[in-house]
NUTORZA-540951 format. One record per residue: residue in three letters; chain; z, x, y of N, C-alpha, C in turn. Coordinates in steps of 0.1 Angstrom, whole numbers, plus 2048, in hexadecimal, padded with zeros to 3 digits. Layout:
# NUTORZA-540951
+-----+---+-----+-----+-----+-----+-----+-----+-----+-----+-----+
!   r ! c !  nz !  nx !  ny ! caz ! cax ! cay !  cz !  cx !  cy !
+-----+---+-----+-----+-----+-----+-----+-----+-----+-----+-----+
! Ala ! A !   Z !   X !   Y !   Z !   X !   Y !   Z !   X !   Y !
...
+-----+---+-----+-----+-----+-----+-----+-----+-----+-----+-----+
***
This chain:
# NUTORZA-540951
+-----+---+-----+-----+-----+-----+-----+-----+-----+-----+-----+
!   r ! c !  nz !  nx !  ny ! caz ! cax ! cay !  cz !  cx !  cy !
+-----+---+-----+-----+-----+-----+-----+-----+-----+-----+-----+
! Val ! A ! 4C6 ! E25 ! 5A7 ! 4B8 ! E20 ! 5A6 ! 4B0 ! E28 ! 59D !
! Ser ! A ! 4AA ! E21 ! 593 ! 4A2 ! E27 ! 589 ! 495 ! E2D ! 58F !
! Arg ! A ! 492 ! E39 ! 58B ! 485 ! E3F ! 58F ! 479 ! E3A ! 588 !
! Gly ! A ! 47D ! E34 ! 57B ! 472 ! E2D ! 573 ! 46C ! E38 ! 56A !
! Asp ! A ! 473 ! E42 ! 565 ! 46C ! E4C ! 55D ! 46C ! E48 ! 54E !
! Leu ! A ! 460 ! E49 ! 548 ! 45E ! E47 ! 53A ! 45D ! E54 ! 534 !
! Ile ! A ! 467 ! E57 ! 529 ! 466 ! E63 ! 524 ! 464 ! E61 ! 515 !
! Arg ! A ! 460 ! E6D ! 50F ! 45C ! E6C ! 500 ! 462 ! E79 ! 4F9 !
! Ser ! A ! 466 ! E77 ! 4ED ! 46A ! E81 ! 4E5 ! 461 ! E82 ! 4D8 !
! Glu ! A ! 45C ! E8D ! 4D5 ! 454 ! E8E ! 4C9 ! 45B ! E97 ! 4BE !
! Asp ! A ! 467 ! E99 ! 4C0 ! 46F ! EA1 ! 4B6 ! 47C ! E9B ! 4B2 !
! Gly ! A ! 47D ! E8E ! 4B1 ! 489 ! E86 ! 4AD ! 494 ! E87 ! 4B7 !
! Ala ! A ! 491 ! E87 ! 4C4 ! 499 ! E87 ! 4CF ! 4A0 ! E94 ! 4D3 !
! Thr ! A ! 49B ! E9E ! 4CD ! 4A0 ! EAB ! 4D1 ! 49C ! EB0 ! 4E0 !
! Ser ! A ! 490 ! EAD ! 4E3 ! 48C ! EB0 ! 4F0 ! 482 ! EA4 ! 4F5 !
! Trp ! A ! 481 ! EA3 ! 503 ! 47B ! E98 ! 509 ! 471 ! E9D ! 513 !
! Gln ! A ! 466 ! E95 ! 516 ! 45D ! E98 ! 520 ! 459 ! E8B ! 527 !
! Thr ! A ! 459 ! E8C ! 535 ! 455 ! E80 ! 53D ! 446 ! E7E ! 53B !
! Ile ! A ! 443 ! E72 ! 537 ! 434 ! E6F ! 536 ! 42F ! E65 ! 540 !
! Tyr ! A ! 438 ! E5E ! 547 ! 434 ! E55 ! 552 ! 43F ! E54 ! 55C !
! Arg ! A ! 43C ! E53 ! 569 ! 446 ! E4F ! 573 ! 441 ! E43 ! 57B !
! Ala ! A ! 447 ! E38 ! 578 ! 444 ! E2B ! 57D ! 449 ! E2A ! 58C !
! Lys ! A ! 451 ! E32 ! 591 ! 458 ! E30 ! 59E ! 45D ! E23 ! 5A1 !
! Asp ! A ! 461 ! E1C ! 596 ! 468 ! E0E ! 596 ! 470 ! E0D ! 58A !
! Lys ! A ! 478 ! E03 ! 589 ! 480 ! E01 ! 57C ! 477 ! DFB ! 571 !
! Ile ! A ! 477 ! E02 ! 566 ! 46F ! DFE ! 55A ! 477 ! DF3 ! 553 !
! Ile ! A ! 471 ! DE7 ! 551 ! 478 ! DDD ! 54B ! 474 ! DDB ! 53C !
! Lys ! A ! 468 ! DE0 ! 538 ! 464 ! DE0 ! 52A ! 459 ! DE9 ! 527 !
! Val ! A ! 45A ! DEF ! 51B ! 450 ! DF7 ! 516 ! 44B ! DF1 ! 509 !
! Val ! A ! 43E ! DEF ! 507 ! 438 ! DEA ! 4FA ! 42E ! DF3 ! 4F5 !
! Ile ! A ! 42F ! DF6 ! 4E8 ! 425 ! DFE ! 4E1 ! 41E ! DF5 ! 4D8 !
! Asp ! A ! 410 ! DF8 ! 4D9 ! 405 ! DF0 ! 4D1 ! 409 ! DF2 ! 4C2 !
! Pro ! A ! 40B ! DE8 ! 4BA ! 40F ! DE9 ! 4AD ! 404 ! DEF ! 4A5 !
! Ser ! A ! 3F7 ! DED ! 4A9 ! 3EC ! DF3 ! 4A1 ! 3E7 ! DFF ! 4A5 !
! Asp ! A ! 3EC ! E04 ! 4B2 ! 3E7 ! E12 ! 4B6 ! 3F2 ! E17 ! 4BF !
! Ser ! A ! 3FB ! E1F ! 4B9 ! 407 ! E23 ! 4C1 ! 404 ! E2D ! 4CD !
! Arg ! A ! 3F7 ! E30 ! 4CF ! 3F3 ! E38 ! 4DB ! 3F2 ! E2F ! 4E7 !
! Thr ! A ! 3F1 ! E21 ! 4E5 ! 3F0 ! E18 ! 4F0 ! 3FF ! E11 ! 4F3 !
! Met ! A ! 403 ! E13 ! 500 ! 410 ! E0E ! 504 ! 40E ! E08 ! 510 !
! Tyr ! A ! 418 ! DFF ! 514 ! 419 ! DF6 ! 521 ! 426 ! DF9 ! 527 !
! Val ! A ! 426 ! DFA ! 533 ! 434 ! DFC ! 53B ! 433 ! DF2 ! 545 !
! Ala ! A ! 43D ! DE9 ! 544 ! 440 ! DDE ! 54F ! 449 ! DE3 ! 559 !
! Thr ! A ! 448 ! DE1 ! 565 ! 451 ! DE5 ! 56F ! 457 ! DD9 ! 577 !
! Glu ! A ! 461 ! DDB ! 57C ! 467 ! DD0 ! 584 ! 45F ! DCB ! 591 !
! Lys ! A ! 45A ! DD4 ! 598 ! 453 ! DD0 ! 5A4 ! 445 ! DD7 ! 5A6 !
! Asn ! A ! 442 ! DE0 ! 59E ! 435 ! DE7 ! 5A0 ! 42B ! DE4 ! 596 !
! Gly ! A ! 42C ! DD9 ! 58E ! 421 ! DD4 ! 585 ! 423 ! DDA ! 577 !
! Ile ! A ! 417 ! DDB ! 570 ! 416 ! DDE ! 562 ! 40C ! DE9 ! 561 !
! Phe ! A ! 410 ! DF4 ! 559 ! 409 ! E00 ! 556 ! 406 ! E02 ! 548 !
! Tyr ! A ! 3FB ! E08 ! 544 ! 3F8 ! E0A ! 536 ! 3F1 ! E18 ! 534 !
! Ser ! A ! 3F3 ! E1D ! 528 ! 3EC ! E29 ! 524 ! 3E6 ! E26 ! 515 !
! Lys ! A ! 3DA ! E2B ! 513 ! 3D4 ! E2A ! 506 ! 3D3 ! E38 ! 4FF !
! Asp ! A ! 3DA ! E41 ! 504 ! 3DA ! E4F ! 4FF ! 3E8 ! E56 ! 4FE !
! Ser ! A ! 3F1 ! E4E ! 4FA ! 3FE ! E53 ! 4F9 ! 405 ! E58 ! 505 !
! Gly ! A ! 401 ! E53 ! 510 ! 408 ! E56 ! 51D ! 400 ! E61 ! 525 !
! Glu ! A ! 3F5 ! E66 ! 521 ! 3EF ! E71 ! 528 ! 3E8 ! E6B ! 535 !
! Lys ! A ! 3E2 ! E5F ! 535 ! 3DB ! E5A ! 541 ! 3E1 ! E4B ! 542 !
! Trp ! A ! 3E3 ! E46 ! 54E ! 3E8 ! E39 ! 550 ! 3DF ! E31 ! 55A !
! Ser ! A ! 3DF ! E24 ! 556 ! 3D8 ! E1B ! 55E ! 3E2 ! E0E ! 561 !
! Asp ! A ! 3DD ! E04 ! 569 ! 3E5 ! DF9 ! 56B ! 3DD ! DEC ! 56B !
! Phe ! A ! 3E4 ! DE1 ! 56A ! 3DE ! DD4 ! 56B ! 3E0 ! DCE ! 578 !
! Asn ! A ! 3E5 ! DD6 ! 582 ! 3E9 ! DD0 ! 58F ! 3DE ! DC9 ! 597 !
! Lys ! A ! 3D2 ! DCE ! 596 ! 3C8 ! DC7 ! 59D ! 3C6 ! DB9 ! 599 !
! Thr ! A ! 3C7 ! DB8 ! 58C ! 3C6 ! DAA ! 586 ! 3D2 ! DA1 ! 58A !
! Leu ! A ! 3DE ! DA7 ! 58A ! 3EA ! D9F ! 58E ! 3E9 ! D9B ! 59D !
! Arg ! A ! 3E3 ! DA3 ! 5A5 ! 3E1 ! DA0 ! 5B4 ! 3D6 ! D96 ! 5B5 !
! Glu ! A ! 3CB ! D97 ! 5AF ! 3C0 ! D8D ! 5AF ! 3C5 ! D7F ! 5AA !
! Gln ! A ! 3CD ! D7F ! 5A1 ! 3D2 ! D71 ! 59B ! 3DF ! D6D ! 5A4 !
! Gln ! A ! 3E2 ! D75 ! 5AE ! 3ED ! D71 ! 5B7 ! 3FA ! D6F ! 5AF !
! Leu ! A ! 3FD ! D78 ! 5A6 ! 409 ! D77 ! 59E ! 414 ! D81 ! 5A2 !
! Gly ! A ! 411 ! D89 ! 5AB ! 41A ! D94 ! 5B0 ! 41C ! D9F ! 5A5 !
! Leu ! A ! 423 ! DA9 ! 5A9 ! 425 ! DB5 ! 5A0 ! 433 ! DB5 ! 59A !
! Ser ! A ! 43B ! DAB ! 59B ! 447 ! DAA ! 595 ! 446 ! DA4 ! 588 !
! Val ! A ! 445 ! DAE ! 57E ! 442 ! DAB ! 56F ! 450 ! DA7 ! 569 !
! Arg ! A ! 44F ! D9D ! 562 ! 45B ! D98 ! 55A ! 45B ! D9B ! 54B !
! Asp ! A ! 44E ! D9C ! 546 ! 44D ! D9F ! 538 ! 43E ! DA2 ! 534 !
! Val ! A ! 43D ! DA9 ! 529 ! 430 ! DAB ! 523 ! 431 ! DAA ! 514 !
! Ala ! A ! 427 ! DA5 ! 50D ! 428 ! DA2 ! 4FF ! 41A ! DA5 ! 4F9 !
! Leu ! A ! 41A ! DAB ! 4ED ! 40D ! DAC ! 4E5 ! 40E ! DA3 ! 4D8 !
! Ala ! A ! 403 ! D9F ! 4D4 ! 402 ! D98 ! 4C8 ! 402 ! DA2 ! 4BC !
! Lys ! A ! 40A ! DA0 ! 4B2 ! 40B ! DAA ! 4A7 ! 3FE ! DA7 ! 49F !
! Ser ! A ! 3F9 ! D9B ! 49D ! 3ED ! D99 ! 496 ! 3E0 ! D9E ! 49B !
! Asp ! A ! 3E1 ! D9F ! 4A9 ! 3D5 ! DA5 ! 4B2 ! 3DA ! DAA ! 4BD !
! Ser ! A ! 3DC ! DB7 ! 4BE ! 3E2 ! DBD ! 4C9 ! 3D9 ! DBE ! 4D6 !
! Lys ! A ! 3CD ! DB9 ! 4D4 ! 3C4 ! DB7 ! 4E0 ! 3C9 ! DAC ! 4E9 !
! Ile ! A ! 3D1 ! DA3 ! 4E3 ! 3D7 ! D98 ! 4EA ! 3E3 ! D9C ! 4F1 !
! Ile ! A ! 3E3 ! D9B ! 4FF ! 3EE ! DA0 ! 506 ! 3F2 ! D94 ! 510 !
! Tyr ! A ! 3FE ! D92 ! 511 ! 404 ! D88 ! 51B ! 40D ! D90 ! 525 !
! Ile ! A ! 40B ! D8D ! 531 ! 413 ! D93 ! 53D ! 419 ! D87 ! 544 !
! Ala ! A ! 426 ! D87 ! 546 ! 42D ! D7E ! 54E ! 433 ! D84 ! 55B !
! Thr ! A ! 42F ! D7F ! 566 ! 436 ! D84 ! 573 ! 440 ! D79 ! 577 !
! Ser ! A ! 446 ! D7B ! 582 ! 450 ! D71 ! 587 ! 448 ! D64 ! 589 !
! Tyr ! A ! 43B ! D64 ! 58C ! 434 ! D58 ! 590 ! 429 ! D53 ! 588 !
! Gly ! A ! 428 ! D59 ! 57C ! 41D ! D55 ! 573 ! 41A ! D5D ! 567 !
! Met ! A ! 410 ! D58 ! 55F ! 40E ! D60 ! 554 ! 3FF ! D61 ! 551 !
! Leu ! A ! 3FB ! D6C ! 54A ! 3ED ! D6F ! 548 ! 3EC ! D73 ! 53A !
! Arg ! A ! 3E0 ! D70 ! 533 ! 3DE ! D75 ! 526 ! 3D0 ! D7B ! 525 !
! Ser ! A ! 3CF ! D86 ! 51E ! 3C2 ! D8C ! 51B ! 3C0 ! D8D ! 50C !
! Lys ! A ! 3B4 ! D8A ! 509 ! 3B1 ! D89 ! 4FB ! 3A8 ! D96 ! 4F7 !
! Asp ! A ! 3A7 ! D9F ! 501 ! 39E ! DAA ! 4FE ! 3A4 ! DB8 ! 502 !
! Gly ! A ! 3B2 ! DB9 ! 501 ! 3B8 ! DC5 ! 505 ! 3BA ! DC7 ! 513 !
! Gly ! A ! 3B8 ! DBE ! 51C ! 3BA ! DBF ! 52A ! 3AD ! DC0 ! 533 !
! Asp ! A ! 3A2 ! DC0 ! 52C ! 395 ! DBF ! 533 ! 393 ! DB3 ! 53C !
! Thr ! A ! 397 ! DA8 ! 536 ! 396 ! D9B ! 53D ! 3A2 ! D93 ! 53C !
! Trp ! A ! 3A6 ! D8A ! 546 ! 3B3 ! D83 ! 545 ! 3B0 ! D75 ! 548 !
! Asp ! A ! 3B9 ! D6C ! 541 ! 3B9 ! D5E ! 544 ! 3C7 ! D5A ! 549 !
! Lys ! A ! 3C7 ! D53 ! 554 ! 3D3 ! D4E ! 559 ! 3D9 ! D42 ! 551 !
! Ile ! A ! 3E5 ! D42 ! 54E ! 3EA ! D37 ! 547 ! 3F2 ! D2E ! 550 !
! Glu ! A ! 3EE ! D21 ! 54F ! 3F5 ! D17 ! 558 ! 402 ! D14 ! 553 !
! Leu ! A ! 40C ! D14 ! 55C ! 41A ! D12 ! 558 ! 420 ! D05 ! 55D !
! Ile ! A ! 42B ! D01 ! 558 ! 434 ! CF6 ! 55C ! 441 ! CFC ! 561 !
! Pro ! A ! 446 ! CFC ! 56C ! 43E ! CF6 ! 578 ! 433 ! D00 ! 57D !
! Pro ! A ! 42B ! CFB ! 586 ! 420 ! D04 ! 58B ! 426 ! D13 ! 58E !
! Glu ! A ! 41C ! D1C ! 58B ! 421 ! D2A ! 58D ! 428 ! D2E ! 599 !
! Lys ! A ! 425 ! D28 ! 5A5 ! 42C ! D2C ! 5B1 ! 43B ! D28 ! 5B1 !
! Gln ! A ! 43E ! D1E ! 5A8 ! 44C ! D19 ! 5A7 ! 453 ! D1E ! 599 !
! Ala ! A ! 44C ! D25 ! 591 ! 44F ! D27 ! 583 ! 45C ! D31 ! 582 !
! Ala ! A ! 45D ! D3B ! 589 ! 466 ! D45 ! 589 ! 46A ! D4A ! 57B !
! Ile ! A ! 460 ! D4E ! 574 ! 462 ! D53 ! 566 ! 46C ! D5D ! 564 !
! Asn ! A ! 476 ! D5E ! 55C ! 47F ! D68 ! 55A ! 47C ! D70 ! 54E !
! Ala ! A ! 475 ! D6A ! 544 ! 472 ! D72 ! 537 ! 467 ! D69 ! 530 !
! Met ! A ! 460 ! D70 ! 527 ! 455 ! D6B ! 51F ! 454 ! D71 ! 512 !
! Ala ! A ! 450 ! D6A ! 508 ! 44F ! D70 ! 4FA ! 443 ! D68 ! 4F3 !
! Ile ! A ! 43F ! D6F ! 4E9 ! 435 ! D67 ! 4E0 ! 439 ! D6A ! 4D2 !
! Asn ! A ! 433 ! D62 ! 4C9 ! 435 ! D63 ! 4BB ! 42C ! D6E ! 4B8 !
! Ala ! A ! 430 ! D7A ! 4B3 ! 427 ! D86 ! 4B1 ! 41C ! D83 ! 4A6 !
! Asn ! A ! 41F ! D79 ! 49E ! 416 ! D75 ! 493 ! 40D ! D6A ! 497 !
! Asn ! A ! 40F ! D63 ! 4A2 ! 406 ! D58 ! 4A7 ! 407 ! D58 ! 4B5 !
! Ser ! A ! 3FD ! D5F ! 4BB ! 3FE ! D61 ! 4CA ! 3FC ! D54 ! 4D2 !
! Asp ! A ! 3F9 ! D49 ! 4CC ! 3F7 ! D3D ! 4D3 ! 405 ! D36 ! 4D5 !
! Glu ! A ! 410 ! D3B ! 4CE ! 41E ! D36 ! 4D0 ! 424 ! D3F ! 4DB !
! Val ! A ! 426 ! D39 ! 4E7 ! 42B ! D40 ! 4F2 ! 437 ! D39 ! 4F7 !
! Tyr ! A ! 441 ! D41 ! 4FD ! 44D ! D3B ! 503 ! 44F ! D43 ! 511 !
! Tyr ! A ! 456 ! D3B ! 519 ! 45B ! D42 ! 525 ! 467 ! D3A ! 529 !
! Val ! A ! 46F ! D40 ! 533 ! 47C ! D3A ! 536 ! 47D ! D3D ! 546 !
! Thr ! A ! 481 ! D32 ! 54D ! 484 ! D33 ! 55B ! 493 ! D33 ! 55C !
! Asn ! A ! 499 ! D30 ! 568 ! 4A6 ! D30 ! 56A ! 4AD ! D25 ! 562 !
! Thr ! A ! 4A6 ! D19 ! 560 ! 4AC ! D0D ! 55C ! 4A5 ! D08 ! 54F !
! Thr ! A ! 499 ! D0D ! 54B ! 492 ! D06 ! 541 ! 48A ! D10 ! 539 !
! Phe ! A ! 489 ! D0D ! 52C ! 482 ! D14 ! 522 ! 474 ! D0D ! 51F !
! Tyr ! A ! 469 ! D13 ! 51E ! 45C ! D0E ! 51B ! 456 ! D13 ! 50F !
! Arg ! A ! 450 ! D0B ! 507 ! 449 ! D0F ! 4FB ! 43B ! D09 ! 4FA !
! Ser ! A ! 431 ! D11 ! 4F6 ! 423 ! D0D ! 4F5 ! 420 ! D11 ! 4E7 !
! Leu ! A ! 419 ! D09 ! 4E0 ! 412 ! D0C ! 4D3 ! 404 ! D0E ! 4D3 !
! Asp ! A ! 3FE ! D0D ! 4DF ! 3EF ! D0E ! 4E0 ! 3EB ! D17 ! 4EB !
! Gly ! A ! 3F2 ! D22 ! 4EB ! 3EF ! D2E ! 4F6 ! 3F0 ! D2B ! 503 !
! Gly ! A ! 3F9 ! D21 ! 507 ! 3FC ! D1E ! 515 ! 3F4 ! D13 ! 51A !
! Lys ! A ! 3ED ! D0C ! 512 ! 3E5 ! CFF ! 517 ! 3EE ! CF4 ! 51B !
! Ser ! A ! 3F9 ! CF2 ! 512 ! 403 ! CE8 ! 515 ! 411 ! CEE ! 512 !
! Trp ! A ! 41A ! CE9 ! 518 ! 428 ! CEE ! 517 ! 432 ! CE3 ! 515 !
! Thr ! A ! 43C ! CE6 ! 50D ! 447 ! CDD ! 50B ! 454 ! CE3 ! 511 !
! Pro ! A ! 45A ! CDD ! 51C ! 465 ! CE1 ! 523 ! 472 ! CDE ! 51A !
! Ile ! A ! 47C ! CE6 ! 51A ! 488 ! CE4 ! 513 ! 494 ! CE8 ! 51D !
! Lys ! A ! 49C ! CE0 ! 521 ! 4A7 ! CE4 ! 52B ! 4B0 ! CEC ! 524 !
! Leu ! A ! 4B4 ! CF8 ! 52A ! 4BE ! D01 ! 525 ! 4CB ! CFB ! 522 !
! Pro ! A ! 4D1 ! D00 ! 517 ! 4DF ! CFB ! 514 ! 4EB ! D00 ! 51B !
! Thr ! A ! 4E7 ! D06 ! 527 ! 4F1 ! D0D ! 52F ! 4EC ! D0D ! 53E !
! Ser ! A ! 4F6 ! D0F ! 548 ! 4F1 ! D10 ! 555 ! 4ED ! D1D ! 55A !
! Arg ! A ! 4EE ! D27 ! 551 ! 4EA ! D35 ! 553 ! 4DB ! D37 ! 551 !
! Ala ! A ! 4D5 ! D40 ! 558 ! 4C7 ! D42 ! 557 ! 4C3 ! D4A ! 54B !
! Gly ! A ! 4B8 ! D47 ! 543 ! 4B3 ! D4E ! 539 ! 4AE ! D5C ! 53F !
! Ala ! A ! 4B0 ! D67 ! 538 ! 4AB ! D74 ! 53D ! 4A2 ! D7B ! 533 !
! Lys ! A ! 4A3 ! D79 ! 526 ! 49B ! D80 ! 51D ! 498 ! D78 ! 511 !
! Leu ! A ! 48D ! D78 ! 50A ! 489 ! D71 ! 4FF ! 484 ! D7A ! 4F4 !
! Leu ! A ! 487 ! D76 ! 4E8 ! 481 ! D7E ! 4DC ! 47E ! D74 ! 4D1 !
! Val ! A ! 472 ! D76 ! 4CB ! 46F ! D6D ! 4BF ! 471 ! D76 ! 4B3 !
! Asn ! A ! 478 ! D72 ! 4AA ! 479 ! D7A ! 49D ! 46C ! D7A ! 496 !
! Pro ! A ! 466 ! D87 ! 494 ! 458 ! D89 ! 48F ! 459 ! D84 ! 480 !
! Gln ! A ! 463 ! D85 ! 478 ! 463 ! D81 ! 46A ! 466 ! D72 ! 468 !
! Ser ! A ! 46C ! D6C ! 473 ! 470 ! D5E ! 471 ! 46E ! D59 ! 480 !
! Pro ! A ! 461 ! D55 ! 483 ! 45E ! D51 ! 491 ! 464 ! D44 ! 496 !
! Asn ! A ! 46A ! D3C ! 48D ! 472 ! D31 ! 492 ! 47F ! D35 ! 498 !
! Ile ! A ! 483 ! D41 ! 496 ! 48F ! D45 ! 49D ! 48B ! D4D ! 4AA !
! Val ! A ! 491 ! D47 ! 4B5 ! 48E ! D4D ! 4C2 ! 49C ! D50 ! 4C9 !
! Tyr ! A ! 49D ! D5C ! 4CE ! 4A9 ! D60 ! 4D5 ! 4A7 ! D5F ! 4E4 !
! Met ! A ! 4B2 ! D5C ! 4EB ! 4B1 ! D5C ! 4F9 ! 4BF ! D62 ! 4FF !
! Ala ! A ! 4BE ! D6C ! 507 ! 4C9 ! D72 ! 50E ! 4CB ! D6B ! 51B !
! Phe ! A ! 4D6 ! D6B ! 521 ! 4D8 ! D64 ! 52E ! 4DD ! D6E ! 538 !
! Lys ! A ! 4DA ! D6B ! 545 ! 4DF ! D73 ! 550 ! 4EE ! D72 ! 551 !
! Thr ! A ! 4F6 ! D7B ! 556 ! 503 ! D79 ! 558 ! 507 ! D74 ! 565 !
+-----+---+-----+-----+-----+-----+-----+-----+-----+-----+-----+
***
């Protein structure tokens, strides 16, 4: 079982220092493309944590996740390359967007409704934060208007989608990995 340690090397991987202990499996680490001191750590069951000072002090968005009744099982986190104040968080049961670096959050309505959504992964077009994708066990969803409307696309396999990636140089290219 992973202890959820995030470690950092400042000398080309010769030595390492623990900068955060999540006490849970870390599923994703995202560094702000416009300010590398800001990073986000998504965990499997304990929510999402962030640091704005290269890992010296840590805070979390868990109060917001609880208030929105989305649970702490984070599936993905994404930042817009064009404006890193825009943050998307997907949990097992829903999605949130912040346009101000996490100070305020908007819940995104999903298809099916969030209590039935079972999101496995989420991604955004880093150059156009209104282009959002998510995948459930059987269906891929695409929004071109920041989650106001969704187009469902049945997966070409019976396996569940597990990870999504939008090519930042060619955003029409979307990659999906499947669970085994």
